[in-house]
C-alpha positions in Angstrom: -56.6 19.4 79.6 -54.5 16.3 80.3 -53.0 14.1 77.7 -52.6 10.3 77.8 -51.5 7.4 75.7 -52.5 3.7 75.5 -49.7 1.4 76.3 -48.4 -1.1 73.7 -50.3 -3.9 75.4 -52.2 -5.1 72.3 -51.0 -6.0 68.9 -47.7 -7.3 67.4 -45.5 -4.8 69.3 -46.9 -5.5 72.7 -44.5 -6.6 75.5 -43.8 -5.8 79.1 -40.6 -4.1 78.2 -42.4 -1.9 75.6 -45.1 -0.9 78.1 -42.5 0.2 80.6 -40.6 2.1 78.0 -43.6 4.1 76.7 -45.0 4.7 80.3 -41.7 6.1 81.5 -41.2 8.3 78.4 -44.7 9.6 78.7 -44.3 10.4 82.4 -41.0 12.2 81.7 -42.9 14.4 79.2 -45.6 15.2 81.8 -48.3 13.1 80.2 -51.2 12.7 82.6 -52.1 9.0 82.1 -51.5 5.7 80.4 -54.3 3.3 79.4 -55.0 -0.4 78.7 -58.1 -2.3 77.6 -59.6 -5.7 78.1 -60.1 -8.3 75.4 -60.9 -11.9 76.4 -60.4 -13.2 72.8 -60.4 -12.2 69.2 -62.9 -14.4 67.1 -61.4 -15.3 63.7 -64.8 -14.9 62.0 -67.0 -11.9 61.3 -69.1 -10.7 64.2 -71.6 -7.7 64.6 -69.8 -4.4 65.4 -71.1 -1.5 67.5 -71.0 0.9 64.5 -71.7 -1.3 61.5 -72.3 -4.7 60.1 -70.4 -7.9 60.8 -66.6 -7.8 60.4 -63.5 -9.5 61.7 -62.2 -7.7 64.7 -59.0 -5.7 64.3 -55.8 -7.7 64.1 -54.4 -5.8 67.1 -56.8 -7.7 69.4 -55.0 -11.0 68.6 -52.6 -10.2 71.5 -54.0 -8.4 74.6 -52.3 -8.4 77.9 -54.5 -8.4 81.0 -55.3 -4.8 82.0 -55.0 -4.6 85.8 -52.0 -6.9 85.9 -50.3 -4.7 83.3 -51.0 -1.5 85.2 -49.8 -3.0 88.5 -46.5 -3.8 86.7 -46.4 -0.2 85.3 -47.1 1.2 88.7 -43.9 -0.3 90.0 -41.9 1.4 87.2 -43.5 4.9 87.4 -44.1 7.6 90.0 -47.0 9.9 89.2 -48.7 9.1 85.9 -52.4 7.9 86.3 -53.2 4.4 85.3 -56.5 3.8 83.5 -58.6 1.1 82.0 -60.6 1.8 78.8 -62.4 -0.4 79.2 -62.9 -3.5 81.3 -66.2 -5.2 80.4 -68.0 -5.4 83.7 -70.4 -8.3 82.9 -67.5 -10.7 82.6 -66.5 -10.1 86.3 -67.8 -10.3 89.9 -68.1 -6.8 91.5 -66.3 -7.7 94.7 -63.4 -9.4 92.9 -63.0 -6.5 90.5 -63.3 -4.1 93.4 -60.4 -5.8 95.2 -58.2 -5.8 92.0 -58.7 -2.1 91.5 -58.1 -1.5 95.2 -54.8 -3.4 95.0 -53.9 -1.3 91.9 -54.7 1.9 93.8 -52.7 0.8 96.7 -49.6 -0.3 94.7 -49.8 3.0 92.7 -50.5 5.3 95.7 -53.9 6.4 94.4 -53.4 6.6 90.6 -56.1 4.2 89.3 -58.9 5.2 87.0 -61.6 2.5 86.6 -63.0 2.6 83.1 -65.8 0.2 82.6 -68.0 -1.0 79.7 -70.8 -3.4 79.0 -69.2 -5.5 76.3 -70.6 -6.2 72.8 -68.7 -9.2 71.6 -71.1 -12.2 71.5 -68.4 -14.9 71.6 -66.9 -13.2 74.7 -70.3 -13.3 76.4 -70.5 -17.0 75.5 -67.0 -17.7 76.8 -67.8 -15.9 80.1 -71.0 -17.8 80.3 -72.9 -14.6 80.8 -76.1 -13.5 79.0 -76.1 -10.2 77.2 -79.3 -9.4 79.1 -77.0 -8.6 82.0 -76.2 -5.3 80.2 -78.3 -2.2 80.9 -79.8 -2.5 84.4 -77.3 -5.2 85.3 -74.4 -3.0 84.3 -75.8 -0.1 86.4 -76.1 -2.4 89.4 -72.6 -3.7 88.9 -71.2 -0.1 89.3 -73.3 0.4 92.4 -72.0 -2.9 93.9 -68.4 -2.1 92.9 -68.6 1.3 94.7 -70.3 -0.3 97.7 -67.3 -2.7 98.1 -65.0 0.4 98.2 -67.1 2.0 101.0 -66.9 1.7 104.8 -67.1 -1.7 106.4 -69.2 -3.6 107.0 -70.2 -3.7 103.3 -73.6 -5.0 102.3 -75.4 -4.9 98.9 -78.7 -6.5 98.0 -79.6 -6.0 94.4 -81.5 -7.9 91.7 -78.3 -9.1 89.9 -75.6 -8.9 92.5 -75.5 -9.4 96.3 -72.8 -8.9 98.9 -73.4 -10.4 102.3 -72.6 -8.1 105.2 -68.8 -8.3 105.2 -65.4 -6.8 105.7 -63.8 -6.1 102.3 -60.2 -4.9 102.4 -57.9 -3.4 101.5 -59.7 -0.2 100.5 -58.4 2.0 97.7 -56.2 4.9 98.6 -58.6 7.3 96.9 -61.5 8.0 99.2 -64.6 6.2 97.8 -62.4 4.4 95.3 -60.9 5.2 91.9 -63.1 7.4 89.6 -65.4 5.2 87.5 -65.8 6.3 83.9 -68.1 4.5 81.5 -67.4 3.8 77.8 -70.8 4.6 76.2 -72.0 5.3 72.7 -75.8 4.7 72.8 -77.9 7.6 74.3 -79.3 5.3 77.1 -75.8 4.2 78.0 -74.5 7.8 78.0 -77.4 8.8 80.3 -76.6 5.9 82.6 -73.0 7.0 82.9 -74.1 10.5 84.0 -76.4 9.0 86.7 -74.3 6.3 88.3 -70.6 6.8 87.3 -68.1 9.5 87.9 -67.6 10.3 84.2 -67.8 9.3 80.6 -65.2 7.8 78.3 -66.4 8.3 74.7 -64.6 7.3 71.5 -64.6 10.4 69.4 -64.4 10.1 65.6 -66.6 13.1 64.5 -67.8 16.3 66.3 -71.5 16.0 65.6 -72.2 12.7 67.4 -69.9 13.7 70.2 -71.8 17.0 70.7 -75.2 15.2 70.7 -74.0 12.7 73.3 -72.3 15.4 75.4 -75.6 17.2 75.6 -77.3 14.0 76.8 -74.6 13.5 79.4 -74.9 17.0 80.8 -78.7 16.9 80.9 -78.7 13.5 82.6 -76.2 14.6 85.2 -78.2 17.7 86.1 -81.4 15.7 86.3 -79.6 13.4 88.8 -78.6 16.4 90.9 -75.0 16.2 89.8 -72.7 19.0 88.5 -71.6 18.2 84.9 -68.5 20.3 85.4 -67.4 17.8 88.2 -67.8 14.8 86.0 -64.7 13.4 84.4 -64.7 13.2 80.6 -61.9 11.2 79.1 -61.9 11.1 75.3 -60.4 8.1 73.5 -58.9 8.7 70.1 -58.2 5.5 68.2 -55.8 7.1 65.7 -52.1 7.8 65.2 -51.8 11.6 65.7 -49.9 13.2 62.8 -50.8 10.5 60.3 -51.8 11.7 56.8 -55.2 13.4 56.8 -56.6 12.3 53.5 -59.4 14.1 51.5 -61.7 14.2 54.6 -59.5 14.6 57.6 -60.2 12.3 60.5 -60.2 14.0 63.9 -56.8 14.3 65.5 -54.9 13.4 62.3 -53.0 15.6 59.9 -50.4 18.2 60.9 -49.5 19.1 64.5 -51.1 22.5 63.8 -54.4 20.8 62.9 -54.1 18.6 66.0 -53.7 21.7 68.1 -56.9 23.1 66.6 -58.7 19.9 67.6 -57.4 20.1 71.1 -58.6 23.7 71.4 -62.1 22.7 70.3 -62.2 19.9 72.8 -61.4 22.4 75.5 -64.5 24.4 74.6 -66.6 21.4 75.5 -65.1 21.2 78.9 -63.2 17.9 78.2 -60.5 17.3 80.9 -58.6 14.5 79.3 -57.8 12.9 75.9 -55.7 9.8 75.2 -54.5 8.2 72.0 -54.5 4.5 71.3 -52.0 4.1 68.4 -52.1 0.3 68.6 -54.9 0.2 66.1 -52.7 1.7 63.5 -50.0 -0.9 64.1 -47.6 1.9 65.3 -44.1 0.7 66.2 -42.7 1.4 69.6 -40.0 3.7 68.1 -42.7 5.7 66.2 -44.9 5.9 69.3 -42.0 7.2 71.3 -41.1 9.7 68.6 -44.6 11.1 68.6 -44.9 11.7 72.3 -43.1 15.0 72.4 -44.7 16.7 69.3 -48.2 15.7 70.4 -47.4 17.1 73.9 -46.3 20.4 72.3 -49.5 20.5 70.2 -51.5 20.4 73.5 -49.8 23.5 74.6 
């Protein structure tokens, strides 16, 4: 199982220099990946949340560097570590434009890009992008198909309900044959099933074992129903915690002692998970603390 870390590209400690520092330190310790997310804006008023009622979004979102631009910059300062998005909200983009941006990242990094996509949930962001939330679901599925089509052989042509690509040459192509692996951030059962059918993997946020196990079963069954081998699908777990932080009365996953973290890693392996990364930005972790934790977390993985 590979280990990754979200770069300090959001929150009060975010800066280009900090991103390079963390990426290079992680690569030196043989981490498998670094990650960034997309946030168009942070509303200053309560909005509906994916798991709960209205609330003001986390303070860390007040600053958010653009994801692909950040990863291209990191590509120039690293050699082998994979560069992932978790996630870019597809409805706010044009498939061909995003395909070319990922292709450029893949070229500049010599084939290290991972394309993590989501549907978005923030109403003000949809309003700002001038896109209806009805574009989610079937529209999101079609976006992935159009994105992959643009990475395919020329001439490219796509004729869908929501997206169309006139017969064209679209270049440069990514270094990776067929393009970077597309993983989907999904929580609802229908979205998890969609990820298994049309993407190359799943990117769940894991905060408790039971809901993860239920969705993992849905993912595996949907992959088999689509004629795909679940073992060949990429599962990248996102953990929005600071590993090693105090566990409390009811220990949150991936917190507590490094011995407890090692136990959580071992359990993830039993599910066939290939990759886990930590986003410590939500905890307001300083750059020095983030760097300090890299080595003990790596040792806990074994």
